[in-house]
C-alpha positions in Angstrom: 8.4 1.6 6.9 11.7 2.7 8.5 14.6 4.8 7.3 12.0 6.4 5.1 12.1 9.8 4.7 8.5 9.5 3.5 7.2 13.0 5.1 10.4 14.7 3.7 11.1 16.8 6.8 14.8 16.3 6.5 15.7 18.7 3.6 18.7 19.1 1.9 20.7 22.3 -0.1 20.0 21.4 -4.1 22.1 22.3 -6.7 22.9 25.8 -8.1 21.1 24.1 -11.0 18.3 22.6 -9.8 17.8 26.1 -8.2 17.9 27.8 -11.2 15.7 25.7 -13.6 12.4 25.2 -10.1 13.2 29.5 -10.2 12.7 29.5 -14.3 10.1 26.6 -14.2 8.2 28.7 -11.7 8.3 32.0 -13.7 7.3 30.5 -16.5 3.9 29.2 -15.1 3.9 32.7 -13.2 4.4 34.6 -17.3 1.0 32.1 -18.3 -0.9 33.2 -15.1 -1.3 36.3 -15.9 -2.3 35.5 -19.6 -5.4 33.3 -18.0 -6.5 35.7 -15.3 -7.8 37.7 -18.2 -10.3 35.0 -18.7 -12.7 34.6 -15.8 -14.3 30.7 -16.4 -14.5 27.6 -15.0 -12.8 26.2 -17.1 -9.9 28.4 -16.9 -10.6 28.4 -13.4 -9.5 25.1 -13.9 -6.4 25.6 -16.2 -5.7 27.4 -13.4 -5.6 25.5 -10.8 -3.9 22.6 -13.4 -0.9 24.4 -14.1 -0.1 25.2 -10.2 -1.1 21.3 -10.5 1.5 21.0 -12.8 4.7 23.8 -11.9 4.4 21.3 -8.0 4.5 18.4 -9.8 7.4 19.6 -12.2 8.8 21.8 -8.9 8.5 18.0 -7.0 10.6 16.5 -10.0 13.7 18.5 -9.7 14.1 18.1 -6.3 14.0 14.1 -6.4 16.1 14.4 -9.8 18.6 16.3 -7.4 18.9 14.3 -4.4 19.5 10.8 -6.3 22.1 12.6 -8.0 23.8 13.1 -4.3 27.0 11.8 -3.8 26.6 10.5 0.3 
């Protein structure tokens, strides 16, 4: 598939609003992580893993939305 940047080697600077939203998402995730880390169990480990995954996908969604709204 020529022309498609599947692995996103080309970067662009995000809009300030997108950068701010990503910061807010990660701050909230970190706040929740601090609560979750107090209980040590397999279930809590799964919850933490899914929180990390949620944060990753939310960040990706913000970045992709930002990219789709860039005027070329």
